[in-house]
Every structure is written in structure tokens, then in C-alpha cells.
All heavy atoms as a GROMACS GRO file, in nm:
protein
  598
    1MET      N    1  37.839   8.296  12.862
    1MET     CA    2  37.887   8.236  12.985
    1MET      C    3  37.870   8.335  13.100
    1MET      O    4  37.859   8.454  13.081
    1MET     CB    5  38.034   8.198  12.973
    1MET     CG    6  38.062   8.081  12.880
    1MET     SD    7  37.987   7.925  12.927
    1MET     CE    8  38.069   7.889  13.077
    2SER      N    9  37.875   8.281  13.217
    2SER     CA   10  37.863   8.364  13.336
    2SER      C   11  37.992   8.444  13.357
    2SER      O   12  38.101   8.398  13.327
    2SER     CB   13  37.835   8.277  13.456
    2SER     OG   14  37.827   8.356  13.572
    3THR      N   15  37.977   8.561  13.412
    3THR     CA   16  38.094   8.646  13.434
    3THR      C   17  38.145   8.637  13.577
    3THR      O   18  38.237   8.710  13.613
    3THR     CB   19  38.059   8.792  13.401
    3THR    OG1   20  37.950   8.832  13.484
    3THR    CG2   21  38.023   8.806  13.255
    4SER      N   22  38.090   8.545  13.655
    4SER     CA   23  38.136   8.530  13.792
    4SER      C   24  38.275   8.470  13.795
    4SER      O   25  38.308   8.380  13.717
    4SER     CB   26  38.040   8.440  13.869
    4SER     OG   27  38.090   8.412  13.998
    5LYS      N   28  38.358   8.518  13.885
    5LYS     CA   29  38.494   8.466  13.892
    5LYS      C   30  38.498   8.331  13.965
    5LYS      O   31  38.599   8.263  13.961
    5LYS     CB   32  38.587   8.566  13.960
    5LYS     CG   33  38.553   8.597  14.103
    5LYS     CD   34  38.651   8.697  14.160
    5LYS     CE   35  38.617   8.729  14.306
    5LYS     NZ   36  38.715   8.821  14.363
    6HIS      N   37  38.387   8.290  14.027
    6HIS     CA   38  38.380   8.163  14.099
    6HIS      C   39  38.300   8.057  14.023
    6HIS      O   40  38.264   7.955  14.081
    6HIS     CB   41  38.317   8.184  14.237
    6HIS     CG   42  38.392   8.279  14.324
    6HIS    ND1   43  38.515   8.249  14.376
    6HIS    CD2   44  38.362   8.405  14.366
    6HIS    CE1   45  38.558   8.351  14.449
    6HIS    NE2   46  38.467   8.449  14.443
    7ILE      N   47  38.275   8.081  13.895
    7ILE     CA   48  38.191   7.987  13.818
    7ILE      C   49  38.255   7.849  13.809
    7ILE      O   50  38.185   7.748  13.813
    7ILE     CB   51  38.158   8.044  13.678
    7ILE    CG1   52  38.049   7.960  13.610
    7ILE    CG2   53  38.281   8.052  13.591
    7ILE    CD1   54  37.916   7.971  13.674
    8ASP      N   55  38.387   7.840  13.801
    8ASP     CA   56  38.453   7.710  13.795
    8ASP      C   57  38.432   7.632  13.925
    8ASP      O   58  38.404   7.511  13.922
    8ASP     CB   59  38.602   7.726  13.768
    8ASP     CG   60  38.631   7.775  13.627
    8ASP    OD1   61  38.545   7.753  13.539
    8ASP    OD2   62  38.739   7.833  13.605
    9LYS      N   63  38.443   7.699  14.037
    9LYS     CA   64  38.422   7.632  14.166
    9LYS      C   65  38.277   7.588  14.182
    9LYS      O   66  38.250   7.479  14.234
    9LYS     CB   67  38.462   7.726  14.280
    9LYS     CG   68  38.610   7.755  14.286
    9LYS     CD   69  38.641   7.852  14.396
    9LYS     CE   70  38.788   7.892  14.392
    9LYS     NZ   71  38.821   7.995  14.489
   10ILE      N   72  38.185   7.671  14.138
   10ILE     CA   73  38.043   7.637  14.148
   10ILE      C   74  38.012   7.516  14.061
   10ILE      O   75  37.944   7.422  14.104
   10ILE     CB   76  37.956   7.758  14.108
   10ILE    CG1   77  37.973   7.870  14.210
   10ILE    CG2   78  37.810   7.720  14.095
   10ILE    CD1   79  37.912   8.003  14.168
   11CYS      N   80  38.062   7.515  13.938
   11CYS     CA   81  38.036   7.403  13.847
   11CYS      C   82  38.098   7.274  13.900
   11CYS      O   83  38.036   7.167  13.893
   11CYS     CB   84  38.088   7.434  13.708
   11CYS     SG   85  37.991   7.559  13.622
   12CYS      N   86  38.218   7.281  13.953
   12CYS     CA   87  38.283   7.162  14.008
   12CYS      C   88  38.209   7.108  14.129
   12CYS      O   89  38.195   6.987  14.147
   12CYS     CB   90  38.429   7.192  14.042
   12CYS     SG   91  38.533   7.211  13.897
   13THR      N   92  38.158   7.198  14.213
   13THR     CA   93  38.081   7.157  14.330
   13THR      C   94  37.951   7.089  14.290
   13THR      O   95  37.914   6.985  14.344
   13THR     CB   96  38.052   7.279  14.420
   13THR    OG1   97  38.176   7.341  14.454
   13THR    CG2   98  37.978   7.240  14.545
   14VAL      N   99  37.881   7.147  14.194
   14VAL     CA  100  37.755   7.088  14.146
   14VAL      C  101  37.782   6.953  14.080
   14VAL      O  102  37.709   6.855  14.102
   14VAL     CB  103  37.683   7.184  14.049
   14VAL    CG1  104  37.567   7.116  13.980
   14VAL    CG2  105  37.636   7.307  14.123
   15LEU      N  106  37.888   6.944  14.002
   15LEU     CA  107  37.923   6.818  13.937
   15LEU      C  108  37.957   6.710  14.040
   15LEU      O  109  37.911   6.595  14.028
   15LEU     CB  110  38.041   6.839  13.842
   15LEU     CG  111  38.088   6.715  13.766
   15LEU    CD1  112  37.979   6.665  13.674
   15LEU    CD2  113  38.214   6.748  13.689
   16ALA      N  114  38.033   6.744  14.143
   16ALA     CA  115  38.067   6.648  14.248
   16ALA      C  116  37.941   6.602  14.321
   16ALA      O  117  37.924   6.483  14.351
   16ALA     CB  118  38.166   6.709  14.345
   17PHE      N  119  37.850   6.695  14.350
   17PHE     CA  120  37.724   6.661  14.416
   17PHE      C  121  37.641   6.564  14.331
   17PHE      O  122  37.586   6.467  14.382
   17PHE     CB  123  37.644   6.787  14.448
   17PHE     CG  124  37.508   6.759  14.504
   17PHE    CD1  125  37.494   6.715  14.634
   17PHE    CD2  126  37.394   6.776  14.427
   17PHE    CE1  127  37.370   6.688  14.687
   17PHE    CE2  128  37.270   6.750  14.478
   17PHE     CZ  129  37.257   6.705  14.608
   18VAL      N  130  37.633   6.589  14.202
   18VAL     CA  131  37.554   6.505  14.113
   18VAL      C  132  37.616   6.366  14.102
   18VAL      O  133  37.546   6.264  14.099
   18VAL     CB  134  37.538   6.572  13.975
   18VAL    CG1  135  37.480   6.477  13.874
   18VAL    CG2  136  37.452   6.696  13.986
   19ILE      N  137  37.747   6.358  14.097
   19ILE     CA  138  37.814   6.228  14.090
   19ILE      C  139  37.790   6.149  14.218
   19ILE      O  140  37.761   6.028  14.214
   19ILE     CB  141  37.964   6.246  14.062
   19ILE    CG1  142  37.984   6.293  13.918
   19ILE    CG2  143  38.042   6.117  14.086
   19ILE    CD1  144  38.126   6.331  13.884
   20ILE      N  145  37.798   6.215  14.334
   20ILE     CA  146  37.771   6.146  14.460
   20ILE      C  147  37.626   6.102  14.468
   20ILE      O  148  37.595   5.990  14.510
   20ILE     CB  149  37.809   6.238  14.578
   20ILE    CG1  150  37.960   6.255  14.585
   20ILE    CG2  151  37.756   6.182  14.710
   20ILE    CD1  152  38.006   6.363  14.680
   21LEU      N  153  37.534   6.187  14.425
   21LEU     CA  154  37.392   6.152  14.425
   21LEU      C  155  37.365   6.033  14.333
   21LEU      O  156  37.287   5.943  14.367
   21LEU     CB  157  37.308   6.273  14.383
   21LEU     CG  158  37.157   6.258  14.390
   21LEU    CD1  159  37.114   6.240  14.534
   21LEU    CD2  160  37.090   6.380  14.329
   22THR      N  161  37.429   6.030  14.218
   22THR     CA  162  37.414   5.917  14.126
   22THR      C  163  37.466   5.789  14.189
   22THR      O  164  37.403   5.683  14.178
   22THR     CB  165  37.488   5.946  13.994
   22THR    OG1  166  37.436   6.066  13.937
   22THR    CG2  167  37.472   5.832  13.897
   23ALA      N  168  37.580   5.795  14.256
   23ALA     CA  169  37.634   5.677  14.322
   23ALA      C  170  37.541   5.627  14.432
   23ALA      O  171  37.525   5.506  14.450
   23ALA     CB  172  37.772   5.710  14.379
   24VAL      N  173  37.477   5.719  14.503
   24VAL     CA  174  37.382   5.678  14.607
   24VAL      C  175  37.262   5.607  14.546
   24VAL      O  176  37.218   5.503  14.595
   24VAL     CB  177  37.338   5.800  14.691
   24VAL    CG1  178  37.218   5.766  14.779
   24VAL    CG2  179  37.453   5.852  14.774
   25PHE      N  180  37.209   5.660  14.435
   25PHE     CA  181  37.094   5.596  14.371
   25PHE      C  182  37.131   5.462  14.310
   25PHE      O  183  37.051   5.368  14.313
   25PHE     CB  184  37.034   5.687  14.263
   25PHE     CG  185  36.944   5.793  14.319
   25PHE    CD1  186  36.964   5.926  14.287
   25PHE    CD2  187  36.840   5.761  14.403
   25PHE    CE1  188  36.882   6.025  14.338
   25PHE    CE2  189  36.756   5.858  14.455
   25PHE     CZ  190  36.778   5.991  14.422
   26VAL      N  191  37.250   5.449  14.254
   26VAL     CA  192  37.290   5.322  14.194
   26VAL      C  193  37.305   5.215  14.302
   26VAL      O  194  37.270   5.099  14.280
   26VAL     CB  195  37.422   5.341  14.114
   26VAL    CG1  196  37.483   5.208  14.078
   26VAL    CG2  197  37.396   5.424  13.990
   27ASN      N  198  37.354   5.251  14.418
   27ASN     CA  199  37.377   5.156  14.526
   27ASN      C  200  37.269   5.162  14.633
   27ASN      O  201  37.294   5.127  14.748
   27ASN     CB  202  37.514   5.181  14.588
   27ASN     CG  203  37.625   5.161  14.489
   27ASN    OD1  204  37.628   5.062  14.419
   27ASN    ND2  205  37.717   5.257  14.483
   28ALA      N  206  37.150   5.205  14.599
   28ALA     CA  207  37.043   5.223  14.696
   28ALA      C  208  37.004   5.092  14.763
   28ALA      O  209  36.965   5.090  14.879
   28ALA     CB  210  36.922   5.287  14.630
   29GLY      N  211  37.015   4.981  14.692
   29GLY     CA  212  36.980   4.852  14.750
   29GLY      C  213  37.070   4.815  14.866
   29GLY      O  214  37.028   4.748  14.961
   30GLN      N  215  37.193   4.855  14.862
   30GLN     CA  216  37.286   4.826  14.970
   30GLN      C  217  37.256   4.909  15.095
   30GLN      O  218  37.299   4.875  15.204
   30GLN     CB  219  37.429   4.852  14.925
   30GLN     CG  220  37.474   4.759  14.815
   30GLN     CD  221  37.614   4.794  14.765
   30GLN    OE1  222  37.673   4.891  14.807
   30GLN    NE2  223  37.663   4.713  14.673
   31TYR      N  224  37.184   5.018  15.078
   31TYR     CA  225  37.149   5.103  15.191
   31TYR      C  226  37.012   5.069  15.249
   31TYR      O  227  36.962   5.140  15.334
   31TYR     CB  228  37.152   5.251  15.149
   31TYR     CG  229  37.287   5.297  15.101
   31TYR    CD1  230  37.301   5.351  14.975
   31TYR    CD2  231  37.400   5.287  15.181
   31TYR    CE1  232  37.425   5.394  14.929
   31TYR    CE2  233  37.524   5.328  15.136
   31TYR     CZ  234  37.536   5.382  15.011
   31TYR     OH  235  37.658   5.424  14.966
   32GLY      N  236  36.951   4.962  15.200
   32GLY     CA  237  36.824   4.918  15.255
   32GLY      C  238  36.702   4.971  15.183
   32GLY      O  239  36.590   4.945  15.224
   33LEU      N  240  36.719   5.045  15.076
   33LEU     CA  241  36.605   5.095  15.001
   33LEU      C  242  36.557   4.989  14.904
   33LEU      O  243  36.636   4.917  14.843
   33LEU     CB  244  36.643   5.222  14.924
   33LEU     CG  245  36.684   5.342  15.010
   33LEU    CD1  246  36.730   5.454  14.921
   33LEU    CD2  247  36.569   5.387  15.097
   34THR      N  248  36.428   4.977  14.889
   34THR     CA  249  36.370   4.881  14.796
   34THR      C  250  36.296   4.955  14.686
   34THR      O  251  36.238   5.061  14.708
   34THR     CB  252  36.273   4.785  14.867
   34THR    OG1  253  36.170   4.863  14.928
   34THR    CG2  254  36.344   4.703  14.972
   35ALA      N  255  36.299   4.896  14.569
   35ALA     CA  256  36.230   4.956  14.455
   35ALA      C  257  36.080   4.934  14.469
   35ALA      O  258  36.034   4.827  14.509
   35ALA     CB  259  36.280   4.895  14.326
   36VAL      N  260  36.004   5.036  14.437
   36VAL     CA  261  35.859   5.028  14.442
   36VAL      C  262  35.809   4.990  14.305
   36VAL      O  263  35.839   5.057  14.206
   36VAL     CB  264  35.799   5.163  14.486
   36VAL    CG1  265  35.648   5.157  14.485
   36VAL    CG2  266  35.851   5.202  14.622
   37SER      N  267  35.736   4.882  14.298
   37SER     CA  268  35.677   4.843  14.169
   37SER      C  269  35.528   4.872  14.175
   37SER      O  270  35.456   4.818  14.256
   37SER     CB  271  35.702   4.694  14.141
   37SER     OG  272  35.640   4.616  14.241
   38SER      N  273  35.487   4.963  14.091
   38SER     CA  274  35.346   4.998  14.088
   38SER      C  275  35.292   4.971  13.948
   38SER      O  276  35.348   5.017  13.850
   38SER     CB  277  35.326   5.145  14.125
   38SER     OG  278  35.389   5.228  14.030
   39GLY      N  279  35.189   4.895  13.943
   39GLY     CA  280  35.124   4.867  13.816
   39GLY      C  281  35.011   4.964  13.792
   39GLY      O  282  34.955   5.024  13.886
   40MET      N  283  34.979   4.984  13.668
   40MET     CA  284  34.872   5.077  13.634
   40MET      C  285  34.735   5.014  13.654
   40MET      O  286  34.636   5.084  13.659
   40MET     CB  287  34.888   5.124  13.490
   40MET     CG  288  35.019   5.196  13.464
   40MET     SD  289  35.040   5.339  13.569
   40MET     CE  290  34.948   5.458  13.478
   41GLY      N  291  34.728   4.883  13.663
   41GLY     CA  292  34.601   4.817  13.686
   41GLY      C  293  34.536   4.763  13.561
   41GLY      O  294  34.456   4.670  13.567
   42TYR      N  295  34.568   4.820  13.447
   42TYR     CA  296  34.503   4.775  13.323
   42TYR      C  297  34.581   4.662  13.257
   42TYR      O  298  34.529   4.598  13.165
   42TYR     CB  299  34.487   4.890  13.224
   42TYR     CG  300  34.619   4.946  13.174
   42TYR    CD1  301  34.681   4.892  13.064
   42TYR    CD2  302  34.678   5.053  13.237
   42TYR    CE1  303  34.802   4.942  13.018
   42TYR    CE2  304  34.798   5.104  13.193
   42TYR     CZ  305  34.860   5.048  13.083
   42TYR     OH  306  34.978   5.097  13.038
   43GLU      N  307  34.702   4.634  13.301
   43GLU     CA  308  34.783   4.532  13.234
   43GLU      C  309  34.717   4.395  13.240
   43GLU      O  310  34.714   4.322  13.141
   43GLU     CB  311  34.923   4.524  13.295
   43GLU     CG  312  35.008   4.645  13.272
   43GLU     CD  313  35.003   4.740  13.390
   43GLU    OE1  314  34.921   4.719  13.481
   43GLU    OE2  315  35.081   4.835  13.390
   44GLN      N  316  34.665   4.360  13.357
   44GLN     CA  317  34.601   4.228  13.370
   44GLN      C  318  34.475   4.219  13.287
   44GLN      O  319  34.444   4.114  13.232
   44GLN     CB  320  34.570   4.198  13.518
   44GLN     CG  321  34.691   4.159  13.599
   44GLN     CD  322  34.782   4.276  13.633
   44GLN    OE1  323  34.736   4.389  13.645
   44GLN    NE2  324  34.910   4.250  13.646
   45ARG      N  325  34.400   4.326  13.276
   45ARG     CA  326  34.277   4.323  13.196
   45ARG      C  327  34.307   4.326  13.047
   45ARG      O  328  34.242   4.258  12.968
   45ARG     CB  329  34.187   4.441  13.233
   45ARG     CG  330  34.130   4.432  13.373
   45ARG     CD  331  34.025   4.539  13.395
   45ARG     NE  332  34.066   4.672  13.357
   45ARG     CZ  333  34.116   4.764  13.439
   45ARG    NH1  334  34.130   4.736  13.566
   45ARG    NH2  335  34.149   4.883  13.394
   46LEU      N  336  34.406   4.405  13.006
   46LEU     CA  337  34.436   4.419  12.864
   46LEU      C  338  34.507   4.295  12.809
   46LEU      O  339  34.477   4.249  12.700
   46LEU     CB  340  34.522   4.543  12.841
   46LEU     CG  341  34.558   4.575  12.696
   46LEU    CD1  342  34.431   4.600  12.616
   46LEU    CD2  343  34.649   4.695  12.690
   47PHE      N  344  34.601   4.242  12.884
   47PHE     CA  345  34.678   4.127  12.838
   47PHE      C  346  34.633   3.998  12.904
   47PHE      O  347  34.712   3.909  12.932
   47PHE     CB  348  34.827   4.151  12.864
   47PHE     CG  349  34.879   4.274  12.796
   47PHE    CD1  350  34.918   4.384  12.869
   47PHE    CD2  351  34.887   4.280  12.657
   47PHE    CE1  352  34.966   4.498  12.807
   47PHE    CE2  353  34.934   4.393  12.594
   47PHE     CZ  354  34.973   4.502  12.669
   48ASP      N  355  34.504   3.987  12.928
   48ASP     CA  356  34.447   3.868  12.989
   48ASP      C  357  34.452   3.754  12.889
   48ASP      O  358  34.402   3.764  12.778
   48ASP     CB  359  34.303   3.897  13.030
   48ASP     CG  360  34.242   3.784  13.109
   48ASP    OD1  361  34.316   3.693  13.150
   48ASP    OD2  362  34.119   3.788  13.131
   49THR      N  363  34.515   3.645  12.927
   49THR     CA  364  34.530   3.532  12.836
   49THR      C  365  34.416   3.432  12.848
   49THR      O  366  34.414   3.331  12.778
   49THR     CB  367  34.663   3.459  12.862
   49THR    OG1  368  34.666   3.415  12.998
   49THR    CG2  369  34.781   3.551  12.834
   50THR      N  370  34.316   3.458  12.934
   50THR     CA  371  34.206   3.363  12.950
   50THR      C  372  34.090   3.393  12.855
   50THR      O  373  33.998   3.314  12.847
   50THR     CB  374  34.154   3.366  13.094
   50THR    OG1  375  34.106   3.497  13.125
   50THR    CG2  376  34.265   3.327  13.191
   51LYS      N  377  34.095   3.505  12.784
   51LYS     CA  378  33.988   3.535  12.689
   51LYS      C  379  34.046   3.597  12.563
   51LYS      O  380  34.156   3.651  12.563
   51LYS     CB  381  33.882   3.628  12.750
   51LYS     CG  382  33.933   3.765  12.786
   51LYS     CD  383  33.823   3.849  12.846
   51LYS     CE  384  33.877   3.987  12.882
   51LYS     NZ  385  33.773   4.072  12.935
   52VAL      N  386  33.970   3.591  12.456
   52VAL     CA  387  34.011   3.644  12.328
   52VAL      C  388  33.952   3.783  12.312
   52VAL      O  389  33.834   3.805  12.334
   52VAL     CB  390  33.963   3.553  12.212
   52VAL    CG1  391  34.000   3.611  12.078
   52VAL    CG2  392  34.022   3.414  12.228
   53HIS      N  393  34.036   3.878  12.275
   53HIS     CA  394  33.989   4.014  12.253
   53HIS      C  395  33.946   4.030  12.108
   53HIS      O  396  34.006   3.974  12.017
   53HIS     CB  397  34.101   4.115  12.282
   53HIS     CG  398  34.147   4.112  12.424
   53HIS    ND1  399  34.076   4.172  12.525
   53HIS    CD2  400  34.255   4.057  12.482
   53HIS    CE1  401  34.139   4.155  12.639
   53HIS    NE2  402  34.248   4.084  12.616
   54THR      N  403  33.841   4.107  12.087
   54THR     CA  404  33.789   4.133  11.954
   54THR      C  405  33.797   4.283  11.928
   54THR      O  406  33.751   4.363  12.008
   54THR     CB  407  33.643   4.088  11.942
   54THR    OG1  408  33.637   3.949  11.975
   54THR    CG2  409  33.591   4.108  11.803
   55ILE      N  410  33.856   4.318  11.814
   55ILE     CA  411  33.863   4.458  11.773
   55ILE      C  412  33.800   4.469  11.635
   55ILE      O  413  33.846   4.407  11.540
   55ILE     CB  414  34.009   4.508  11.769
   55ILE    CG1  415  34.072   4.496  11.906
   55ILE    CG2  416  34.015   4.652  11.718
   55ILE    CD1  417  34.218   4.530  11.910
   56ASP      N  418  33.692   4.546  11.626
   56ASP     CA  419  33.625   4.568  11.498
   56ASP      C  420  33.668   4.704  11.444
   56ASP      O  421  33.652   4.806  11.511
   56ASP     CB  422  33.473   4.567  11.516
   56ASP     CG  423  33.421   4.430  11.557
   56ASP    OD1  424  33.482   4.331  11.515
   56ASP    OD2  425  33.322   4.425  11.631
   57ILE      N  426  33.721   4.705  11.322
   57ILE     CA  427  33.760   4.830  11.256
   57ILE      C  428  33.648   4.867  11.160
   57ILE      O  429  33.612   4.789  11.072
   57ILE     CB  430  33.894   4.815  11.182
   57ILE    CG1  431  34.003   4.778  11.282
   57ILE    CG2  432  33.928   4.943  11.109
   57ILE    CD1  433  34.136   4.745  11.219
   58ILE      N  434  33.593   4.985  11.178
   58ILE     CA  435  33.478   5.029  11.098
   58ILE      C  436  33.525   5.142  11.007
   58ILE      O  437  33.572   5.246  11.053
   58ILE     CB  438  33.365   5.079  11.190
   58ILE    CG1  439  33.328   4.969  11.290
   58ILE    CG2  440  33.245   5.124  11.109
   58ILE    CD1  441  33.249   5.020  11.408
   59MET      N  442  33.515   5.121  10.874
   59MET     CA  443  33.554   5.226  10.780
   59MET      C  444  33.464   5.221  10.657
   59MET      O  445  33.408   5.117  10.623
   59MET     CB  446  33.701   5.213  10.740
   59MET     CG  447  33.739   5.086  10.668
   59MET     SD  448  33.911   5.082  10.617
   59MET     CE  449  33.996   5.120  10.764
   60ASP      N  450  33.450   5.336  10.594
   60ASP     CA  451  33.362   5.348  10.479
   60ASP      C  452  33.431   5.306  10.350
   60ASP      O  453  33.370   5.248  10.262
   60ASP     CB  454  33.311   5.492  10.464
   60ASP     CG  455  33.224   5.533  10.583
   60ASP    OD1  456  33.158   5.444  10.640
   60ASP    OD2  457  33.226   5.651  10.619
   61ASP      N  458  33.560   5.334  10.336
   61ASP     CA  459  33.630   5.313  10.209
   61ASP      C  460  33.736   5.204  10.226
   61ASP      O  461  33.855   5.230  10.235
   61ASP     CB  462  33.694   5.444  10.165
   61ASP     CG  463  33.751   5.435  10.024
   61ASP    OD1  464  33.718   5.339   9.952
   61ASP    OD2  465  33.829   5.525   9.987
   62TRP      N  466  33.691   5.078  10.231
   62TRP     CA  467  33.784   4.968  10.249
   62TRP      C  468  33.876   4.952  10.128
   62TRP      O  469  33.995   4.925  10.143
   62TRP     CB  470  33.707   4.839  10.275
   62TRP     CG  471  33.797   4.720  10.296
   62TRP    CD1  472  33.821   4.619  10.209
   62TRP    CD2  473  33.877   4.694  10.411
   62TRP    NE1  474  33.910   4.529  10.263
   62TRP    CE2  475  33.947   4.574  10.387
   62TRP    CE3  476  33.898   4.759  10.532
   62TRP    CZ2  477  34.034   4.519  10.480
   62TRP    CZ3  478  33.984   4.703  10.624
   62TRP    CH2  479  34.051   4.585  10.597
   63GLU      N  480  33.826   4.972  10.009
   63GLU     CA  481  33.908   4.960   9.888
   63GLU      C  482  34.015   5.069   9.885
   63GLU      O  483  34.127   5.045   9.841
   63GLU     CB  484  33.821   4.966   9.763
   63GLU     CG  485  33.724   4.849   9.748
   63GLU     CD  486  33.796   4.715   9.742
   63GLU    OE1  487  33.905   4.707   9.680
   63GLU    OE2  488  33.744   4.618   9.799
   64GLY      N  489  33.981   5.188   9.930
   64GLY     CA  490  34.080   5.295   9.937
   64GLY      C  491  34.190   5.261  10.037
   64GLY      O  492  34.307   5.294  10.017
   65PHE      N  493  34.153   5.194  10.144
   65PHE     CA  494  34.252   5.151  10.242
   65PHE      C  495  34.345   5.045  10.183
   65PHE      O  496  34.465   5.046  10.207
   65PHE     CB  497  34.181   5.097  10.366
   65PHE     CG  498  34.274   5.036  10.466
   65PHE    CD1  499  34.359   5.115  10.541
   65PHE    CD2  500  34.277   4.899  10.488
   65PHE    CE1  501  34.445   5.060  10.634
   65PHE    CE2  502  34.361   4.842  10.580
   65PHE     CZ  503  34.446   4.924  10.653
   66LEU      N  504  34.290   4.957  10.103
   66LEU     CA  505  34.371   4.853  10.040
   66LEU      C  506  34.466   4.911   9.936
   66LEU      O  507  34.566   4.850   9.903
   66LEU     CB  508  34.282   4.746   9.977
   66LEU     CG  509  34.200   4.663  10.077
   66LEU    CD1  510  34.112   4.564  10.002
   66LEU    CD2  511  34.290   4.592  10.176
   67ASP      N  512  34.435   5.029   9.883
   67ASP     CA  513  34.524   5.096   9.787
   67ASP      C  514  34.630   5.180   9.858
   67ASP      O  515  34.690   5.268   9.796
   67ASP     CB  516  34.441   5.186   9.694
   67ASP     CG  517  34.351   5.106   9.603
   67ASP    OD1  518  34.384   4.989   9.575
   67ASP    OD2  519  34.249   5.162   9.560
   68TYR      N  520  34.655   5.153   9.984
   68TYR     CA  521  34.758   5.221  10.064
   68TYR      C  522  34.730   5.369  10.084
   68TYR      O  523  34.820   5.451  10.089
   68TYR     CB  524  34.898   5.202  10.003
   68TYR     CG  525  34.938   5.058   9.994
   68TYR    CD1  526  34.938   4.993   9.871
   68TYR    CD2  527  34.974   4.987  10.106
   68TYR    CE1  528  34.975   4.860   9.861
   68TYR    CE2  529  35.010   4.855  10.098
   68TYR     CZ  530  35.010   4.791   9.975
   68TYR     OH  531  35.045   4.660   9.966
   69ASN      N  532  34.604   5.405  10.093
   69ASN     CA  533  34.566   5.542  10.124
   69ASN      C  534  34.524   5.551  10.270
   69ASN      O  535  34.472   5.454  10.326
   69ASN     CB  536  34.450   5.590  10.036
   69ASN     CG  537  34.492   5.602   9.891
   69ASN    OD1  538  34.607   5.635   9.862
   69ASN    ND2  539  34.400   5.577   9.800
   70PHE      N  540  34.543   5.664  10.330
   70PHE     CA  541  34.497   5.685  10.466
   70PHE      C  542  34.349   5.720  10.462
   70PHE      O  543  34.306   5.805  10.386
   70PHE     CB  544  34.575   5.798  10.534
   70PHE     CG  545  34.718   5.762  10.561
   70PHE    CD1  546  34.818   5.807  10.477
   70PHE    CD2  547  34.752   5.683  10.668
   70PHE    CE1  548  34.950   5.773  10.502
   70PHE    CE2  549  34.882   5.649  10.694
   70PHE     CZ  550  34.982   5.694  10.611
   71VAL      N  551  34.271   5.654  10.546
   71VAL     CA  552  34.128   5.680  10.553
   71VAL      C  553  34.088   5.692  10.699
   71VAL      O  554  34.154   5.641  10.788
   71VAL     CB  555  34.045   5.568  10.485
   71VAL    CG1  556  34.072   5.563  10.336
   71VAL    CG2  557  34.074   5.434  10.546
   72CYS      N  558  33.978   5.761  10.723
   72CYS     CA  559  33.924   5.772  10.859
   72CYS      C  560  33.851   5.645  10.893
   72CYS      O  561  33.785   5.584  10.810
   72CYS     CB  562  33.828   5.891  10.868
   72CYS     SG  563  33.909   6.049  10.849
   73CYS      N  564  33.864   5.605  11.017
   73CYS     CA  565  33.793   5.484  11.059
   73CYS      C  566  33.762   5.496  11.208
   73CYS      O  567  33.812   5.582  11.278
   73CYS     CB  568  33.875   5.359  11.032
   73CYS     SG  569  34.026   5.347  11.130
   74GLY      N  570  33.676   5.410  11.255
   74GLY     CA  571  33.643   5.401  11.397
   74GLY      C  572  33.674   5.261  11.443
   74GLY      O  573  33.698   5.170  11.364
   75GLN      N  574  33.674   5.243  11.574
   75GLN     CA  575  33.698   5.109  11.625
   75GLN      C  576  33.605   5.079  11.739
   75GLN      O  577  33.554   5.169  11.804
   75GLN     CB  578  33.843   5.091  11.670
   75GLN     CG  579  33.873   5.148  11.805
   75GLN     CD  580  33.943   5.281  11.798
   75GLN    OE1  581  33.986   5.322  11.692
   75GLN    NE2  582  33.956   5.349  11.908
   76LYS      N  583  33.581   4.952  11.760
   76LYS     CA  584  33.499   4.906  11.869
   76LYS      C  585  33.571   4.788  11.933
   76LYS      O  586  33.604   4.692  11.865
   76LYS     CB  587  33.360   4.866  11.819
   76LYS     CG  588  33.266   4.823  11.930
   76LYS     CD  589  33.126   4.802  11.878
   76LYS     CE  590  33.118   4.668  11.808
   76LYS     NZ  591  32.982   4.628  11.776
   77VAL      N  592  33.600   4.798  12.061
   77VAL     CA  593  33.674   4.692  12.130
   77VAL      C  594  33.578   4.615  12.214
   77VAL      O  595  33.494   4.666  12.280
   77VAL     CB  596  33.787   4.751  12.217
   77VAL    CG1  597  33.861   4.642  12.290
   77VAL    CG2  598  33.881   4.832  12.132
   0.00000   0.00000   0.00000
């Protein structure tokens, strides 16, 4: 622990500041702040419901995979 004789006052001040900051963020909508929604851009392409996606799994040891063994494989989307 710190050996400062004012450590209790410092910790209480920091705690009060963090609680006030949390209250401001929770009630940010009431202060006129709006949430920014940013999409990554790939969601519409990846989860496009107008086309069917095809994923080909390429592996050499299919029987080994069926025996619950881990095998190396490649994929083609």
C-alpha cells in the first residue's frame, strides 16, 4: 500500500469522480448526446439474404476427420 497520509482522501476523490463520470455517461441522452452507430461494412455482404453462400472444405483425410481427429484443412468461400 501507499505510505502517503492522504491516500484515503485521494482514493475517495477519484472514486467520487468516477461515479460522477459514470452517471454522466449513463444519462448522456438527456444532455443531447447521441450514440454513434458505425458498421464495419462487411455485415451486409456477409449476411446477405439475397444469395446463397458456398463454403468448400478441402481436406486430405476425411475418414480421419470422421473418427473425431483433428486434421489440417483449407477452405474456399
